[in-house]
C-alpha positions in Angstrom: -30.4 -11.8 -37.8 -29.2 -8.7 -39.6 -27.9 -7.3 -36.3 -25.8 -10.5 -35.7 -24.4 -10.2 -39.3 -23.5 -6.5 -38.8 -21.6 -7.4 -35.5 -19.9 -10.3 -37.3 -18.7 -7.9 -40.0 -17.2 -5.6 -37.5 -15.4 -8.3 -35.6 -14.2 -9.8 -38.9 -12.6 -6.5 -39.9 -10.7 -6.3 -36.6 -9.5 -9.9 -37.1 -8.2 -9.1 -40.6 -6.4 -6.1 -39.4 -4.7 -8.1 -36.6 -3.7 -10.8 -39.1 -2.3 -8.4 -41.5 -0.2 -6.6 -38.8 1.1 -10.0 -37.5 2.1 -11.0 -41.1 3.9 -7.7 -41.7 5.7 -8.0 -38.3 6.7 -11.7 -39.0 7.8 -11.3 -42.6 8.5 -7.7 -43.5 9.3 -5.3 -40.8 9.5 -5.5 -36.9 10.9 -3.3 -34.1 14.1 -4.4 -32.4 15.9 -3.0 -29.4 19.6 -2.3 -29.2 21.0 -4.3 -26.2 24.4 -3.1 -25.0 27.2 -0.7 -26.0 28.8 -2.6 -28.9 27.5 -0.2 -31.6 28.2 3.1 -29.7 28.5 6.0 -31.1 26.2 5.0 -34.0 23.5 3.3 -31.9 22.9 3.5 -28.2 21.8 1.0 -25.7 17.9 0.7 -25.7 17.4 2.5 -29.1 14.4 1.0 -30.8 14.9 0.4 -34.5 13.0 -1.1 -37.4 14.4 -4.4 -38.7 13.9 -4.8 -42.5 13.4 -8.6 -43.0 12.6 -8.4 -46.6 15.4 -6.5 -48.5 17.9 -9.3 -48.5 15.5 -11.4 -50.5 16.0 -9.0 -53.4 19.5 -7.5 -52.8 22.8 -8.8 -51.5 24.2 -8.1 -48.1 26.7 -5.2 -48.5 29.8 -4.1 -46.7 29.0 -1.7 -43.8 25.3 -2.6 -43.7 24.0 -2.8 -40.0 22.5 -6.1 -39.5 20.6 -8.1 -36.9 21.9 -11.6 -36.2 20.2 -14.4 -34.4 22.6 -16.2 -32.1 20.9 -19.0 -30.2 18.4 -17.2 -27.9 19.5 -13.6 -28.5 19.8 -11.0 -31.2 22.8 -8.9 -31.8 23.3 -5.8 -34.0 26.6 -5.4 -35.8 28.1 -4.0 -39.0 29.2 -6.1 -42.0 32.9 -5.6 -42.6 33.9 -8.7 -44.7 32.1 -10.5 -47.5 32.4 -14.1 -48.7 35.8 -14.8 -50.4 37.5 -11.8 -48.8 40.6 -11.6 -46.5 40.0 -9.0 -43.6 42.6 -7.3 -41.5 43.1 -4.1 -39.6 46.5 -2.4 -39.3 47.0 1.0 -37.6 43.2 1.4 -37.2 42.7 1.0 -41.0 40.6 -1.7 -42.7 42.2 -3.8 -45.4 40.2 -6.1 -47.7 42.4 -8.5 -49.7 45.4 -6.4 -48.9 43.8 -3.1 -50.2 42.8 -0.3 -47.8 39.1 0.4 -47.7 37.8 3.7 -46.4 35.2 3.4 -43.7 32.6 6.2 -43.9 31.3 5.8 -40.4 32.7 6.5 -36.9 34.0 3.8 -34.8 36.4 3.3 -31.8 40.0 2.3 -32.5 40.5 -1.2 -33.8 43.5 -3.2 -32.6 45.5 -4.8 -35.3 44.3 -8.3 -36.3 44.0 -10.5 -39.4 41.2 -13.0 -40.0 42.9 -16.3 -40.8 42.2 -17.1 -44.4 39.3 -16.1 -46.7 35.7 -15.9 -45.5 33.8 -18.9 -46.7 30.9 -18.7 -49.1 27.7 -18.0 -47.2 29.5 -16.3 -44.3 30.2 -12.7 -43.3 32.6 -10.9 -41.0 30.9 -8.5 -38.6 32.0 -6.0 -36.0 30.5 -3.5 -33.6 31.4 0.1 -33.9 32.5 0.2 -30.3 35.5 -2.1 -31.0 37.0 -2.3 -27.5 33.8 -3.9 -26.1 32.1 -5.6 -29.0 31.6 -9.3 -29.1 31.8 -9.9 -32.8 33.6 -12.0 -35.5 36.9 -11.4 -33.9 35.7 -13.7 -31.1 32.6 -15.5 -32.5 34.0 -16.2 -36.0 32.3 -15.5 -39.2 28.5 -15.4 -39.2 26.3 -17.6 -41.4 24.1 -15.8 -43.9 21.0 -17.7 -42.6 21.6 -16.3 -39.1 21.4 -12.7 -40.5 17.6 -11.7 -40.1 17.9 -8.4 -42.0 19.2 -5.0 -42.0 18.5 -2.0 -39.9 19.4 1.7 -39.7 16.2 3.5 -38.7 15.9 4.5 -35.0 12.3 5.2 -34.1 12.7 5.7 -30.3 13.8 7.6 -28.3 12.3 10.6 -30.2 15.5 12.7 -29.8 17.4 10.1 -31.7 14.8 9.3 -34.4 16.3 8.9 -37.9 18.5 7.0 -40.2 21.9 5.9 -38.7 24.7 4.7 -40.9 
């Protein structure tokens, strides 16, 4: 009987470890793979990153955060450019928010001139990829619902030669 009890305790500890790992993956942090070239030079196709699912429960989404968005059956990774209540435009490859130029502290490909029609509604965000000529983003998709933003990411964990924080 004691032998069965000892085996049961060993199995129980493995079950607890598995449950804890699954809970962490579901609610706190999980790996995600970059699919495509829309975030080149910052991120590269097939980079594996960690998705932080919990931060936005305690802090607001900020301009220039790199976020993971769920669109139907796929996930896309983009950069937040416009926040709720703002007007967004690009002129001569420069970002303007509510008519004021905003400095971008990250590298991106040239952005063709455009103006988002009206103000971004509450609960929505304007997102763009860093590789502007090929990025399918808010210029085509429209603004993104906050509930579709799964979390933020910036830490590449694979491949090893690219490991580190990408901003």
